[in-house]
C-alpha positions as CSV (number, residue, x, y, z in Angstrom):
1,M,32.4,4.6,-27.2
2,R,31.7,1.2,-29.3
3,Q,32.5,1.7,-33.0
4,L,29.8,-0.5,-34.3
5,P,27.9,-0.5,-37.7
6,P,24.1,0.1,-37.4
7,L,22.7,-2.9,-35.7
8,T,19.7,-3.1,-38.1
9,A,22.2,-3.5,-41.0
10,V,24.1,-6.2,-39.0
11,R,20.9,-8.2,-38.1
12,V,19.8,-8.2,-41.7
13,F,23.3,-9.3,-42.8
14,E,23.3,-12.1,-40.3
15,A,19.9,-13.4,-41.5
16,A,20.9,-13.1,-45.2
17,A,24.1,-14.9,-44.6
18,R,22.3,-17.9,-42.7
19,H,19.8,-18.3,-45.5
20,Q,22.2,-17.4,-48.4
21,N,19.1,-15.8,-49.8
22,F,17.6,-12.3,-49.6
23,T,14.1,-13.2,-50.1
24,L,14.2,-15.9,-47.2
25,A,15.9,-13.2,-44.9
26,A,13.2,-10.7,-45.8
27,G,10.5,-13.0,-45.0
28,E,12.1,-13.8,-41.5
29,L,12.7,-10.2,-40.7
30,G,9.3,-8.9,-42.1
31,M,11.0,-6.7,-44.6
32,T,10.9,-6.5,-48.4
33,Q,13.7,-8.0,-50.4
34,A,14.6,-4.3,-51.5
35,A,15.0,-3.3,-47.9
36,V,17.3,-6.3,-47.3
37,S,19.4,-5.4,-50.3
38,Y,19.6,-1.7,-49.1
39,Q,20.8,-2.6,-45.5
40,V,23.4,-5.3,-46.8
41,K,24.7,-2.6,-49.2
42,A,24.8,0.1,-46.4
43,L,26.9,-2.4,-44.3
44,E,29.2,-3.1,-47.3
45,D,29.8,0.6,-47.8
46,R,30.6,1.0,-44.0
47,M,33.0,-2.0,-44.3
48,G,34.5,-0.9,-47.4
49,A,34.3,-4.3,-48.8
50,P,31.8,-6.6,-50.5
51,L,30.2,-9.2,-48.1
52,F,28.2,-11.1,-50.8
53,V,28.7,-12.1,-54.2
54,R,25.6,-11.5,-56.3
55,E,25.0,-14.1,-58.8
56,K,21.9,-14.8,-60.9
57,G,19.1,-16.0,-58.7
58,R,21.2,-16.4,-55.6
59,V,24.0,-14.7,-53.3
60,R,27.0,-16.3,-51.7
61,L,29.4,-15.0,-49.1
62,T,32.7,-13.5,-49.9
63,P,35.7,-14.5,-47.7
64,Q,35.1,-11.3,-45.6
65,G,31.6,-12.2,-45.2
66,E,32.3,-15.8,-44.1
67,R,34.7,-14.5,-41.3
68,L,32.0,-12.3,-39.8
69,V,29.3,-14.8,-39.8
70,P,30.2,-17.2,-36.9
71,A,31.0,-14.4,-34.5
72,L,27.8,-12.5,-35.4
73,T,25.6,-15.6,-35.1
74,Q,27.1,-16.4,-31.7
75,A,26.5,-12.9,-30.7
76,F,22.9,-12.9,-31.6
77,D,22.5,-16.3,-30.0
78,V,23.8,-14.9,-26.7
79,M,21.5,-11.8,-26.9
80,E,18.5,-14.0,-27.8
81,T,19.3,-16.2,-24.8
82,A,19.7,-13.2,-22.5
83,F,16.3,-11.7,-23.7
84,A,14.6,-14.9,-23.5
85,G,15.7,-15.4,-19.8
86,I,14.4,-12.0,-19.0
87,R,11.0,-12.9,-20.7
88,A,10.7,-16.1,-18.9
89,E,11.4,-14.7,-15.5
90,D,9.0,-11.7,-16.4
91,E,6.3,-14.2,-17.2
92,A,6.9,-16.4,-14.1
93,L,6.6,-13.5,-11.4
94,L,3.8,-11.0,-10.8
95,T,4.9,-8.2,-8.7
96,V,1.8,-6.3,-7.0
97,S,2.1,-3.0,-5.2
98,T,-0.6,-1.7,-3.0
99,T,-1.4,0.2,0.2
100,Y,-0.8,-1.3,3.6
101,T,-4.5,-1.0,4.3
102,F,-5.7,-2.7,1.1
103,A,-3.1,-5.4,1.6
104,N,-3.6,-6.0,5.4
105,T,-7.4,-5.8,5.4
106,W,-8.3,-7.7,2.3
107,L,-5.7,-8.7,-0.3
108,A,-3.3,-10.8,1.7
109,W,-6.3,-12.7,3.0
110,T,-7.5,-13.7,-0.6
111,L,-4.4,-13.8,-2.5
112,G,-4.0,-17.5,-1.9
113,G,-6.9,-18.1,-4.0
114,F,-5.2,-16.6,-7.1
115,Q,-2.1,-18.5,-6.3
116,I,-4.0,-21.8,-6.3
117,A,-5.7,-21.1,-9.5
118,H,-2.4,-20.0,-11.1
119,P,0.4,-22.4,-9.6
120,D,2.7,-21.5,-12.5
121,L,2.9,-17.9,-11.5
122,A,4.7,-16.7,-8.4
123,V,3.1,-13.5,-6.8
124,R,5.2,-11.0,-4.8
125,L,3.1,-8.3,-3.0
126,T,4.7,-5.4,-1.9
127,T,3.2,-2.7,0.4
128,D,3.9,0.9,0.6
129,N,1.7,4.1,0.8
130,R,4.3,5.7,-1.5
131,L,3.5,5.5,-5.2
132,A,5.3,2.8,-7.0
133,D,7.1,3.9,-10.2
134,L,5.5,1.4,-12.8
135,R,7.5,2.7,-15.6
136,A,10.7,2.0,-13.9
137,G,9.6,-1.5,-13.2
138,D,9.1,-1.3,-9.5
139,A,5.9,-3.5,-10.0
140,D,3.9,-5.1,-12.8
141,L,0.9,-3.3,-11.5
142,A,-0.4,-1.3,-8.6
143,I,-3.7,-1.0,-6.6
144,R,-3.8,2.6,-5.5
145,A,-6.3,4.6,-3.5
146,G,-7.1,7.9,-4.8
147,R,-9.0,9.6,-7.8
148,G,-7.6,7.6,-10.6
149,D,-5.9,10.7,-12.1
150,W,-2.4,9.6,-12.3
151,P,-1.0,10.8,-15.6
152,G,0.4,8.4,-18.3
153,L,-1.2,5.5,-16.6
154,D,-4.2,3.2,-17.3
155,C,-6.5,3.3,-14.3
156,Q,-9.4,1.0,-13.9
157,L,-12.0,1.6,-11.1
158,L,-12.1,-1.4,-8.6
159,M,-14.3,0.0,-5.8
160,R,-15.4,3.1,-4.1
161,S,-13.8,3.9,-0.8
162,D,-16.7,4.8,1.5
163,F,-16.4,4.8,5.2
164,S,-18.6,4.6,8.5
165,P,-17.8,4.4,12.2
166,M,-16.8,1.0,13.7
167,T,-15.8,-0.2,17.1
168,T,-16.1,-3.3,19.2
169,P,-19.3,-4.9,20.2
170,E,-18.0,-4.3,23.9
171,C,-17.4,-0.5,23.3
172,L,-20.9,-0.2,21.8
173,A,-22.5,-2.0,24.5
174,Q,-20.8,0.1,27.2
175,A,-21.7,3.4,25.2
176,E,-25.4,2.3,25.0
177,Q,-25.4,1.1,28.8
178,R,-24.4,4.6,29.7
179,L,-26.9,6.3,27.5
180,G,-29.7,3.9,28.4
181,R,-30.7,3.6,24.7
182,A,-29.3,2.8,21.3
183,L,-26.5,4.9,20.0
184,Q,-27.3,7.9,17.8
185,P,-24.9,9.7,15.4
186,A,-25.0,12.8,17.7
187,D,-23.7,10.5,20.5
188,L,-20.4,10.0,18.9
189,L,-19.4,13.6,19.6
190,Q,-19.0,12.6,23.2
191,Q,-17.3,9.1,22.3
192,P,-13.6,8.5,21.8
193,L,-12.8,9.0,18.3
194,I,-9.8,7.4,16.6
195,G,-8.1,10.1,14.3
196,P,-10.6,12.9,15.1
197,Q,-8.5,15.3,12.9
198,D,-9.3,13.4,9.8
199,E,-11.4,15.3,7.4
200,W,-13.4,12.2,6.8
201,W,-15.0,12.6,10.4
202,E,-16.2,16.1,9.3
203,I,-17.8,14.7,6.1
204,W,-19.5,11.8,7.9
205,F,-21.0,14.2,10.5
206,A,-22.1,16.5,7.8
207,D,-23.7,13.7,6.0
208,A,-25.5,13.0,9.4
209,G,-26.6,16.6,9.7
210,L,-24.3,17.5,12.3
211,A,-21.5,20.0,12.8
212,F,-18.0,18.7,13.7
213,D,-14.6,20.4,13.6
214,G,-12.0,17.8,14.0
215,R,-9.2,20.2,13.7
216,S,-10.1,21.6,17.1
217,Q,-9.7,18.2,18.8
218,R,-6.6,18.2,20.8
219,G,-6.9,14.6,22.1
220,G,-7.5,11.3,20.6
221,I,-5.2,8.7,19.0
222,R,-3.7,9.7,15.8
223,L,-2.5,6.9,13.3
224,D,-1.1,6.9,9.8
225,G,-3.5,4.7,8.0
226,Q,-7.0,2.8,8.0
227,A,-5.3,-0.4,8.7
228,N,-3.8,0.8,11.9
229,E,-6.9,2.6,12.9
230,G,-9.1,-0.6,12.5
231,H,-6.7,-2.6,14.8
232,A,-6.8,0.3,17.3
233,A,-10.6,0.2,17.2
234,M,-10.5,-3.7,17.6
235,A,-8.3,-3.2,20.7
236,G,-11.0,-1.2,22.3
237,Q,-9.6,2.2,21.9
238,G,-12.9,4.0,20.4
239,F,-14.6,4.5,17.1
240,A,-12.7,4.5,13.8
241,L,-13.9,5.5,10.4
242,L,-13.4,2.4,8.1
243,T,-14.4,1.1,4.8
244,P,-17.0,-1.7,5.3
245,F,-15.9,-3.9,2.5
246,L,-12.3,-4.1,3.7
247,W,-13.4,-4.9,7.0
248,R,-16.1,-7.4,6.3
249,G,-14.3,-10.3,7.7
250,D,-14.0,-8.7,11.0
251,L,-17.7,-7.4,10.9
252,A,-18.8,-11.0,10.1
253,S,-16.6,-12.5,13.1
254,G,-17.8,-10.0,15.5
255,R,-14.6,-8.3,16.0
256,L,-16.0,-5.1,14.8
257,V,-19.5,-3.7,14.5
258,Q,-20.9,-1.0,12.4
259,P,-23.6,0.9,14.4
260,F,-25.0,2.9,11.6
261,A,-26.1,2.2,8.1
262,Q,-25.0,5.4,6.7
263,T,-21.7,5.6,4.7
264,S,-19.9,8.6,3.3
265,S,-17.3,9.3,0.6
266,A,-14.6,11.7,0.1
267,G,-14.4,10.9,-3.6
268,Y,-11.7,8.3,-3.3
269,A,-11.7,4.8,-4.8
270,Y,-9.4,2.0,-5.3
271,W,-7.8,1.6,-8.8
272,F,-6.2,-1.1,-10.9
273,V,-3.3,0.8,-12.3
274,T,-0.8,-0.4,-15.1
275,V,1.3,1.1,-17.8
276,P,-1.0,1.3,-20.7
277,E,1.4,-0.7,-23.0
278,R,1.5,-3.7,-20.5
279,R,-2.3,-3.6,-19.7
280,N,-2.9,-6.9,-21.6
281,V,0.2,-8.7,-20.7
282,P,-1.3,-12.2,-20.0
283,K,-0.2,-12.4,-16.3
284,I,-1.6,-8.9,-15.5
285,K,-4.7,-9.5,-17.5
286,R,-5.2,-12.9,-15.5
287,F,-4.7,-11.1,-12.2
288,R,-7.1,-8.2,-13.0
289,E,-9.9,-10.7,-14.1
290,W,-9.5,-12.7,-10.9
291,L,-9.4,-9.5,-8.7
292,L,-12.6,-8.0,-10.3
293,A,-14.3,-11.4,-9.8
294,E,-13.3,-11.6,-6.1
295,L,-14.4,-8.0,-5.5
296,G,-17.7,-8.7,-7.3
297,R,-18.4,-11.4,-4.7
298,G,-18.4,-8.9,-2.1
């Protein structure tokens, strides 16, 4: 274990030694002159030797004090350089954690706009459906799907996570050709559904006034996220429940169609999540403002 005096007292002594003046040291450190005198006296008591000679209107170092100053100043310079390097690195890199779905369907496609607007800031996007530990430094911020009730974190609503069935134009045309008419919500009960065991299907059908028990379904494709379900739908595997905003590019290009205007919600949303004390760090604030503006264009 290191046998060091209290670092507060050492820091006060180093500042007082540089200035040869307790008043100037107090101004640099944001302390009162009395507090500087107290800390210096505490260090002298710990050392068992005087470090300053007090003279009227000024102070000067004793030989013991003079021996300490070069090493302490160098040590503080090294620490200042180390912390400055960490700060510079932190200010130059923004790490964003989000889900596979949000990244693959929307954020990765638009993130270049933020990079162009802020060329001085490198952005690293990490995707994982597990929650990033923001307090441990896994990321600067997270875009999470849920109810926004993560304890000890600042959560700002970005967008509601609604959903509606989608498929390819070809699948829809084939279904309607077999029926001889436009597809109705009740017709989906006889169509191939992607992830029929997902409770979202029961919610959507209930909102349409229909009963559906997905838990009784034995067949169907089961995938582990909306991103994969959407790509399965685009591959012609059936109907998937997707969030219209996230798939608007594929809807606009005709890779997907949304047969019904009805959307439903399970009470989930996407949230901008940070550690409260870092909420207004400039790089995080810049990204939040850009993200809200982009989402607002939707």
